[in-house]
C-alpha positions in Angstrom: 83.9 244.3 101.1 87.5 245.4 100.6 87.1 248.0 103.4 85.7 245.3 105.7 88.6 243.0 104.9 91.2 245.8 105.5 89.6 247.0 108.8 89.4 243.5 110.3 92.8 242.6 109.1 94.1 245.7 111.0 92.4 244.6 114.1 93.8 241.1 113.9 97.2 242.3 113.2 97.2 244.5 116.4 95.7 241.8 118.5 98.5 239.9 120.4 96.2 237.1 121.5 95.6 236.4 117.9 99.2 235.9 117.1 99.9 233.7 120.2 97.0 231.4 119.3 98.2 231.2 115.7 101.7 230.2 116.9 100.1 227.7 119.2 98.2 226.2 116.4 101.3 226.3 114.1 103.0 224.2 116.7 100.2 221.8 117.4 99.5 220.7 113.8 103.1 219.4 113.1 103.4 218.2 116.7 100.5 215.8 116.8 101.4 214.5 113.4 105.0 213.9 114.4 103.8 212.0 117.6 101.6 209.7 115.5 104.4 209.3 112.9 107.0 208.3 115.5 104.4 205.7 116.9 104.0 204.4 113.4 107.8 204.4 112.9 108.5 202.5 116.2 106.0 199.9 115.1 107.1 199.3 111.6 110.9 199.8 111.9 111.4 196.9 114.4 114.1 194.5 112.8 111.9 191.7 113.1 109.2 189.8 111.1 106.4 191.5 113.0 107.8 194.9 111.9 107.8 193.9 108.2 104.3 192.5 108.5 103.0 195.8 110.2 104.5 197.9 107.3 103.0 195.7 104.8 99.5 196.0 106.4 99.5 199.6 107.3 101.4 201.0 104.3 102.8 204.5 105.0 99.9 206.8 105.9 102.3 209.7 106.1 103.5 209.5 102.5 101.5 210.8 99.5 98.7 210.6 98.6 97.4 209.2 102.1 99.2 212.1 103.8 96.6 214.5 102.9 93.9 212.5 104.7 96.1 211.4 107.8 97.4 214.9 108.4 93.8 216.4 108.0 92.4 213.9 110.6 95.0 214.5 113.3 95.2 218.2 112.7 91.4 218.6 113.1 91.6 217.6 116.7 92.9 221.1 117.3 90.3 223.3 115.6 89.2 224.3 119.2 92.5 226.4 119.5 91.6 229.0 116.8 87.9 228.8 118.1 89.2 230.6 121.1 90.3 233.6 119.2 87.0 233.7 117.2 85.2 233.9 120.4 87.5 236.5 121.8 87.1 238.7 118.6 83.3 238.8 118.9 83.1 239.2 122.7 85.6 242.0 122.7 83.4 243.9 120.3 80.7 243.9 123.0 83.1 244.3 125.9 84.7 247.5 124.5 81.5 248.7 122.7 83.3 248.8 119.3 80.2 247.2 117.7 78.2 250.5 118.6 81.1 252.6 117.4 81.1 250.9 114.1 77.4 251.6 113.7 78.0 255.2 114.8 80.7 255.5 112.1 78.2 254.7 109.5 78.3 250.9 109.2 75.0 249.0 108.8 74.0 246.2 111.1 74.7 243.8 108.3 78.1 245.2 107.7 79.0 244.5 111.2 78.2 240.8 110.9 79.8 240.6 107.5 83.0 242.0 109.1 82.8 239.2 111.6 82.1 236.7 108.8 85.5 238.1 107.3 87.1 237.4 110.5 86.1 233.7 110.5 86.9 233.3 106.9 90.4 234.8 107.3 91.2 232.6 110.3 89.9 229.5 108.3 92.2 230.3 105.4 95.3 230.8 107.7 94.5 227.4 109.5 94.0 225.6 106.1 97.3 227.0 104.9 99.0 225.7 108.1 97.5 222.3 107.5 98.5 222.2 103.8 102.2 223.2 104.7 102.2 220.4 107.4 100.8 217.9 104.9 103.2 218.8 102.1 106.2 218.6 104.3 104.9 215.2 105.9 104.1 213.8 102.5 107.3 214.7 100.7 109.7 213.7 103.6 108.1 210.3 103.8 108.3 209.7 100.2 109.9 206.3 99.5 109.5 206.1 95.8 108.3 208.1 92.8 104.6 208.1 92.5 102.4 210.0 90.2 99.2 210.5 92.3 100.6 212.9 94.9 97.6 215.0 94.6 94.9 212.4 94.3 93.6 213.1 97.8 94.4 216.8 97.8 90.5 217.3 98.0 91.0 217.0 101.8 92.3 220.6 101.6 88.8 221.7 100.8 87.2 219.3 103.3 89.5 220.6 106.0 88.9 224.2 105.1 85.0 223.6 105.3 85.3 221.7 108.5 87.4 224.5 110.0 84.9 227.2 108.8 82.0 225.2 110.0 83.2 224.7 113.4 84.6 228.1 113.8 81.2 229.4 112.8 79.6 227.4 115.7 82.1 229.0 118.1 81.3 232.4 116.8 77.6 231.7 117.3 78.2 230.9 121.0 80.3 234.0 121.5 77.7 236.1 119.6 75.0 235.0 121.8 76.7 235.0 125.1 79.0 238.1 124.5 81.0 237.5 127.7 84.3 235.9 126.6 85.1 233.7 129.6 81.4 232.4 129.7 81.4 231.9 126.0 84.8 230.0 126.1 83.6 227.8 129.0 80.3 226.9 127.3 82.2 226.2 123.9 84.8 223.9 125.5 82.4 222.1 127.6 80.3 221.5 124.5 83.2 220.5 122.3 85.1 218.4 124.7 82.4 216.9 126.9 78.8 217.3 126.0 78.6 216.5 122.3 81.0 213.4 122.8 78.7 212.1 125.2 75.7 212.5 123.1 77.6 211.0 120.0 78.7 208.1 122.1 75.3 207.3 123.6 73.7 207.7 120.1 76.1 205.0 118.6 75.2 202.5 121.4 71.5 203.2 122.0 70.1 205.4 119.3 71.0 204.2 115.8 74.0 206.6 115.7 71.7 209.7 116.0 74.6 211.7 117.2 75.9 211.9 113.6 73.6 214.9 113.2 75.1 216.9 116.2 76.5 220.3 115.1 80.3 219.5 115.3 80.0 215.8 114.4 78.4 216.7 111.0 81.6 218.3 110.0 83.9 216.0 111.9 82.7 213.1 109.7 83.7 214.9 106.5 87.3 213.7 107.5 86.9 210.1 108.6 89.7 208.0 110.3 92.7 207.4 108.1 93.0 204.3 106.0 95.6 202.6 108.1 93.2 202.9 111.2 90.3 201.8 109.0 91.7 198.5 108.6 90.4 197.5 112.0 86.9 197.7 110.6 87.0 197.9 106.8 83.3 197.8 106.3 82.7 200.7 108.7 85.7 202.7 107.1 84.2 202.3 103.6 80.8 203.4 104.8 82.3 206.5 106.4 84.0 207.4 103.0 80.7 206.9 101.1 78.9 209.4 103.5 81.4 212.2 103.1 79.4 214.0 100.4 76.3 213.8 102.6 78.2 215.5 105.5 79.6 218.1 103.2 76.0 219.0 102.3 74.8 219.1 105.8 77.8 221.2 106.9 77.1 223.8 104.3 73.4 224.0 105.3 74.1 224.2 109.0 76.9 226.8 108.6 74.6 228.9 106.2 71.8 228.5 108.9 74.2 229.8 111.6 75.1 232.9 109.8 71.4 233.5 108.8 70.6 233.4 112.5 73.4 235.7 113.3 72.3 238.3 110.8 68.7 237.9 111.9 69.4 238.4 115.6 71.8 241.3 115.1 69.2 243.1 113.0 66.8 243.0 116.0 69.2 243.2 118.9 69.6 246.2 121.1 73.0 248.0 120.6 73.6 248.0 124.4 
């Protein structure tokens, strides 16, 4: 396993697209949270009774402990960015025939897929570290008073990590099945941005919210809307919180199934 990790890290380190996409991700996470913070600040800092009432009603979603939840929610909108590099990693293996070279060099088929699993895990860890850094800076910079429960919602780090790994695994599966980078990217982005959102929206209105079992939606619901947005529909917000554990289990099952499928297909697939 150490050899696989070292080999995949060397590939990543020399891959310029990987670094550019990581830089883009590193900019998007603080960027989106700063935008919503400024909106919140504009609403609550008005020197009027309305501003005071808004601040009392909303609290400060960018202060600890709520910052863990708020930053996780807004940052999760951009998981599709690192998904691009995941798809490019696997499709490049087939475009440049390096998957065949690895087998020739003595790797087993399972080791090849394991190396790709390492890729997705490494990227997930890096993305989670970026989120954690943004949440820490956001939470401490908005701290208005000394509180003792800064870390009471830090479990969102784990939820964000699982959500990231689960959704990057879906991106990997698409790239693994299609093998052509631009086709795979097109299919993934169409599914991510358009198709699943239509199905989820249709399901909420006409089919008893059946869309909650769609692949991306399963992990999306591990991080429900932040508490200040939940005040619009408090009953629905409390329900979404109560279902987090269910979606954690479903995400783990689906992700395990995805990788089992990848191992199975790779064991039977022609090396062309």
